[in-house]
C-alpha positions as CSV (number, residue, x, y, z in Angstrom):
1,M,23.5,79.4,87.9
2,S,20.3,81.3,87.4
3,S,18.9,81.4,90.9
4,P,20.7,82.4,94.1
5,A,21.2,80.0,96.9
6,A,22.2,80.4,100.5
7,F,26.0,80.1,100.7
8,V,26.3,78.3,104.0
9,S,25.5,74.7,103.3
10,P,24.9,73.8,99.6
11,F,27.8,75.9,98.2
12,P,30.7,73.6,97.1
13,F,33.5,75.3,99.0
14,S,35.7,72.2,99.2
15,D,35.6,71.6,95.5
16,L,36.9,75.0,94.4
17,D,40.3,75.8,92.9
18,V,40.4,79.5,93.7
19,R,43.1,81.6,92.1
20,M,41.5,85.0,92.1
21,V,39.0,86.8,94.4
22,V,37.4,90.0,93.1
23,A,35.5,92.3,95.4
24,D,33.5,95.5,95.1
25,M,34.1,98.0,97.8
26,D,31.0,100.0,98.9
27,G,28.2,97.8,100.1
28,T,30.4,94.7,99.8
29,L,33.8,94.7,101.5
30,L,33.6,98.0,103.3
31,D,31.6,98.2,106.5
32,G,28.8,100.6,107.3
33,S,31.4,103.3,108.0
34,G,33.1,102.8,104.7
35,Q,36.2,101.1,106.2
36,I,37.9,97.8,105.5
37,P,37.2,95.5,108.5
38,D,40.2,94.6,110.5
39,A,39.4,90.9,110.1
40,F,40.1,91.2,106.3
41,W,43.9,91.7,106.6
42,P,44.8,88.2,108.0
43,L,42.7,86.7,105.2
44,L,44.6,88.8,102.6
45,E,47.8,87.3,104.0
46,Q,46.4,83.8,103.7
47,M,45.4,84.5,100.1
48,Q,48.9,85.8,99.3
49,E,50.5,82.7,100.9
50,R,48.3,80.5,98.7
51,G,48.9,82.3,95.5
52,I,45.4,83.7,95.4
53,V,45.2,87.2,93.7
54,F,42.9,89.6,95.5
55,V,41.5,92.3,93.3
56,P,39.6,95.4,94.6
57,A,37.1,96.4,91.9
58,S,35.3,99.7,92.4
59,G,33.8,102.8,91.0
60,R,36.2,104.6,93.2
61,Q,39.3,106.3,91.9
62,Y,42.7,104.5,91.8
63,A,44.3,107.0,94.2
64,T,41.5,106.3,96.7
65,L,41.8,102.5,96.4
66,A,45.6,102.6,96.7
67,R,45.2,104.6,99.9
68,L,42.6,102.1,101.3
69,F,44.9,99.2,100.4
70,E,48.3,100.6,101.4
71,R,48.8,97.5,103.6
72,A,48.2,95.2,100.6
73,P,51.0,93.5,98.5
74,A,52.7,95.9,96.1
75,D,51.6,93.8,93.1
76,T,47.9,93.9,94.0
77,P,45.8,94.7,90.8
78,F,43.2,97.4,90.9
79,V,40.0,97.6,88.8
80,A,39.2,101.3,89.3
81,E,36.6,103.8,88.0
82,N,34.1,101.0,87.3
83,G,36.4,99.1,85.0
84,T,37.7,101.9,82.9
85,Y,41.2,101.8,84.6
86,L,43.1,98.6,85.3
87,L,46.5,98.9,87.1
88,R,49.1,96.8,88.8
89,E,52.1,98.0,90.8
90,G,51.1,101.5,89.8
91,A,51.4,100.8,86.1
92,E,48.5,100.9,83.7
93,L,47.4,97.6,82.2
94,G,44.4,99.0,80.3
95,S,42.1,101.9,80.2
96,T,39.0,103.1,78.3
97,T,38.4,106.9,77.9
98,L,35.7,109.1,76.7
99,G,36.1,111.3,73.6
100,R,36.1,115.0,73.9
101,A,32.8,115.6,72.1
102,V,31.0,113.2,74.4
103,V,32.5,114.9,77.5
104,V,31.3,118.3,76.3
105,D,27.8,117.0,75.4
106,V,27.3,115.1,78.7
107,I,28.5,118.0,80.9
108,Q,26.3,120.5,79.0
109,H,23.3,118.2,79.3
110,L,23.9,117.8,83.1
111,R,24.2,121.6,83.5
112,D,20.8,122.0,81.8
113,L,19.3,119.3,84.0
114,T,20.7,121.0,87.1
115,R,19.3,124.4,86.1
116,A,15.9,122.9,85.2
117,E,15.0,120.3,87.7
118,L,17.6,118.1,89.5
119,D,20.0,118.7,92.3
120,L,23.2,117.2,90.8
121,G,26.9,117.3,91.2
122,V,29.3,116.3,88.4
123,V,32.7,114.8,88.7
124,L,35.1,114.6,85.7
125,C,37.2,111.5,86.4
126,G,40.6,111.7,84.8
127,K,43.7,109.5,85.1
128,R,45.6,112.1,87.1
129,S,42.8,113.6,89.2
130,A,39.1,114.0,89.6
131,Y,37.6,117.5,89.0
132,V,34.5,119.3,90.2
133,E,33.2,122.8,89.7
134,R,30.5,122.6,92.3
135,K,32.0,123.9,95.6
136,D,29.4,123.5,98.3
137,E,30.4,121.4,101.4
138,A,27.5,118.9,101.0
139,F,28.7,117.9,97.5
140,V,32.5,118.1,98.0
141,G,32.3,116.2,101.2
142,E,30.5,113.4,99.5
143,V,32.9,113.3,96.5
144,S,35.9,113.3,98.8
145,K,34.9,109.9,100.1
146,Y,35.6,108.4,96.7
147,Y,38.2,110.6,95.1
148,A,41.4,111.2,97.1
149,A,42.9,113.1,94.2
150,L,40.4,115.9,93.7
151,E,40.6,119.4,92.2
152,I,38.0,122.1,92.3
153,V,37.9,124.1,89.1
154,D,35.9,126.9,87.6
155,D,34.9,125.0,84.5
156,L,34.9,121.2,84.0
157,L,35.6,121.6,80.3
158,V,39.0,123.2,81.0
159,P,41.1,120.4,82.6
160,E,43.5,118.6,80.3
161,D,43.4,114.9,81.3
162,D,42.3,111.5,79.9
163,V,38.7,111.3,81.0
164,L,37.8,107.8,82.2
165,K,34.2,108.6,83.1
166,I,31.8,111.3,84.2
167,A,30.3,110.5,87.6
168,V,27.0,112.2,88.6
169,Y,25.9,112.5,92.2
170,D,22.1,112.8,92.5
171,F,21.0,114.2,95.8
172,G,17.7,112.4,95.1
173,D,17.3,108.9,93.7
174,A,19.6,108.1,90.8
175,E,17.4,105.4,89.5
176,T,14.5,107.8,89.0
177,G,16.4,111.0,88.6
178,A,19.7,111.4,86.8
179,G,19.8,107.8,85.5
180,P,16.8,108.0,83.1
181,R,17.7,111.4,82.0
182,L,21.1,110.2,80.8
183,E,19.6,107.4,78.7
184,E,20.0,109.2,75.5
185,F,23.8,108.7,75.9
186,A,23.3,105.0,76.4
187,R,22.9,104.6,72.6
188,T,26.6,105.2,72.1
189,E,28.2,105.1,75.6
190,Q,27.7,103.1,78.8
191,V,25.4,104.5,81.5
192,V,25.4,102.6,84.7
193,I,23.8,103.3,88.1
194,S,26.5,102.6,90.8
195,N,24.4,103.1,93.9
196,H,21.4,105.0,95.2
197,H,22.9,108.4,94.4
198,W,25.6,107.8,91.7
199,V,25.4,107.4,87.9
200,D,28.5,106.9,85.7
201,V,28.8,107.7,82.0
202,M,31.7,105.7,80.4
203,A,32.7,104.6,77.0
204,A,30.7,101.8,75.4
205,G,31.9,98.3,76.5
206,A,33.7,99.5,79.6
207,N,32.7,97.7,82.8
208,K,34.3,95.8,85.7
209,G,33.7,92.5,84.0
210,V,35.8,93.4,80.9
211,A,38.6,94.6,83.2
212,V,38.5,91.4,85.2
213,G,38.5,89.3,82.0
214,Q,41.7,91.2,80.8
215,L,43.3,90.5,84.1
216,Q,42.4,86.8,84.0
217,R,43.9,86.4,80.6
218,S,47.1,88.2,81.6
219,L,47.5,86.0,84.7
220,G,46.4,82.7,83.2
221,I,43.4,82.4,85.5
222,T,40.1,81.0,84.4
223,R,36.5,82.0,85.1
224,D,36.2,78.8,87.1
225,Q,39.1,79.8,89.3
226,T,37.5,83.2,90.1
227,V,35.3,84.2,93.0
228,A,33.6,87.6,92.9
229,F,31.5,89.6,95.4
230,G,29.2,92.5,94.5
231,D,26.1,94.4,95.5
232,Y,25.0,96.9,92.9
233,L,24.2,97.2,89.2
234,N,27.7,98.2,88.2
235,D,28.8,94.8,89.5
236,L,26.7,92.6,87.2
237,E,29.3,92.0,84.5
238,M,32.0,91.4,87.2
239,L,29.8,88.7,88.7
240,D,29.4,87.2,85.2
241,A,33.2,87.0,84.9
242,A,33.3,84.6,87.8
243,T,31.8,81.1,88.0
244,W,31.6,81.5,91.8
245,S,29.8,84.8,92.3
246,F,28.3,86.1,95.5
247,A,25.7,88.8,95.9
248,M,25.6,90.4,99.3
249,A,22.3,90.0,101.2
250,N,21.9,93.8,101.0
251,A,22.4,93.8,97.2
252,H,20.1,95.2,94.5
253,P,17.4,92.7,93.4
254,E,19.0,92.3,89.9
255,V,22.3,91.4,91.5
256,L,20.7,88.9,93.9
257,A,19.0,87.3,90.9
258,R,22.3,87.2,88.8
259,A,24.7,85.7,91.4
260,A,25.4,82.1,92.0
261,A,25.0,82.5,95.8
262,I,24.2,85.0,98.5
263,A,26.6,86.1,101.3
264,P,25.5,88.0,104.4
265,A,25.3,91.8,104.2
266,N,28.4,94.0,104.3
267,T,27.2,95.4,107.6
268,E,27.5,91.8,109.0
269,Q,31.0,91.4,107.4
270,G,29.5,88.9,105.0
271,L,32.5,88.9,102.6
272,I,34.8,88.2,105.6
273,T,32.6,85.3,106.7
274,T,32.5,83.8,103.2
275,L,36.2,84.2,102.6
276,E,36.9,82.4,105.8
277,Q,34.9,79.5,104.6
278,L,36.4,79.6,101.2
279,L,39.9,79.4,102.7
280,A,38.9,76.7,105.2
281,G,37.2,74.6,102.5
282,G,33.7,74.9,103.9
283,P,31.7,75.7,107.0
284,G,33.4,72.9,109.0
285,G,36.9,73.6,107.8
286,V,39.2,71.1,106.3
């Protein structure tokens, strides 16, 4: 479907055979305070009773997602770190890591940018923990929202961990600041803008859509049986992995253009509203 449509009336809720629901977190499921709305938990119970797999898919760290979803079933799959880390029941199902040479080149490049022109903070995202060398409260406070397992180190090149991605926080606008200045790495790696302030550098081919595809194959679930919700550029491939894709009304213009339909904004609990209709079979219920 090339053009978005309002979800309320023309969307074929009653015709869907839903087996998987995949949702981004920030700007999508989470409310304006970064919390899961209370109304979500009864819907999660309904999905579990019907055999529908719910999958949080986020740029956030696995430890952070596991804490957010401590009330979820133990076998909930997680697409973490923008698709570079796929887990279920705490066990790794797949991962994509950056080579040492790339890590060194990117970090040194970011250090040069910070000294020359931009106000940046860098997070080395490993499987065991995330690492930062910038220690000021403004940056660490921001990073702590997304990385529950976080270590402050003197040098980002010292930690020994499998590096899933390098996340960059731009105190300005990532689309005009850090993003374009990391494009030289896009020739061999994946550079994606996750929101207004964050840019991620990952191995080529790593994204949420690839991780969702792997999970679909392992569970025997098809694209036509998958519903996905997202709001930003790092969600594009994830939306492509689902026939029934929803962009939040507050989404980036490219996401609005890519999705099959539009749900109300996350600040209006749009994912909750849409899930209620999906589970009821349509606006009027079944």
